[in-house]
C-alpha positions, 0 to 999 in steps of 0.5 A: 858249774863253771867249765873248770869245775866240770873238768875237775869233776871229770878228773875226780870221777876218773880218779875215784871210780877208775873210768876212762876219759869218755865215761868220766866225761859222760858221768860228769855231764850227768852230775851237772844235769842232776845236781841242783844249786842247793847241792852244788857245795857238796859236789865242790867239796867232794872235788876238792877233797874237803869234808862234806857239809850237811845240806839237808834234803828232807831229813837226809844229807849226803854224809848221812847217806854215806854213813848209813851205807858205810861206804864212800860212793859219793855219786850214788849218794848224790843220785839218791838225794837228788831223787829225794829232792825231786819228790820221789821220797819212797823210792829214795828212802828205799834206795838209802836203806837197801844199800845198807845191806 
């Protein structure tokens, strides 16, 4: 992720999650570490306010997880799908379905 998108990510996090400058910067760094190239298009789409495309990890996508949860917590959904991508299927699926409650 280039520096301009890192800045845009930090800005988007501040807007959506109401974090201060430092907390948003820290969260953006975490996302940068967590996010694989495979999921990067979803991060860019979220930053730009575009509809999220379906990028499958196992049988889930970020838009699908957000629909299951009936909310728009993109960063939490990204975290869960990255967990799934790392091979922690049981933990990730538990988190997907527990958030539904």
